[in-house]
N, C-alpha and C positions, 0 to 999 in steps of 0.2 A: 861716893856720897850719893844718896838717893834724893832726887828732886822732890820737893814737897808740892802737893797740889793745893791750890787755894780755891775756896768755894765762893761763888758769887754771893752777894749780900742779899739773901732771900729770907730774912728774918721777918718777924711780925711787923717790924717798922718799915718794911719795903712797901713803896707805893703799889697799889693794885694795878695790874695791867688791864687795859680795856679789852673787851672781847675780840676786836679785830687785831689788837696787838698780840693776844694769846694765839689766835689762829695763825698769824704771821710767824710767830716764834715756833709753833708746831711744824710748819712747812720747812723752815730753815733748819730746824733740828733734825728733820727727816732727810736732809741732804738736798733739798730742792734749791735751785738757783733763784736769784731775784726775779728773773724773767718767768721761770716756771711758777713761782709763788704768785706773781702778779696774774698770770693766766688763770691759775686755779681759783684765785679770789676775785677775778674780774676787775683788777686794778691796774694802774700803770706801774712800771718798775720804780718810778720816782716816788709814788705813794708808799710802796713797799719799803724803799730806802728810808723814807720819813718815819714809818712805823719802827723800823729797826733802830734808827737813831734815838727815838724816844725810849725804846726798850733798853738800849745800852745805858742811857742816862738814868732811867728809873732804877735799874738793877746794878748800876755802877760796874759795868763790865765792858770789855773792849774787843774781845775776839769771838769768832764764830764758835770756837770750841767752848768758850764760857757760856755762850747763848744755849748751846746744846745741853750743857750741864745744868743750866738754870731751868730749861724745859723739863728735864728729868726730875730735878728737885721739886719743881712746882707741880709735877704730875700731869704735864701736858703731853 
């Protein structure tokens, strides 16, 4: 039996991500750690974590793999 892939909820009704949330998502989707992302963005890792929590809530996703897929789907 082949597992099915679910897509994140990235329809027109999805709340828009703020520019810093988009930038954070791009870094994480590129494989950067929280600390690397924080360093590149000039933020603390705690702020990166807060952005990622908001992204997960807005897009109704839970895993890093889903975040990567959402970044691709959103063209980030």
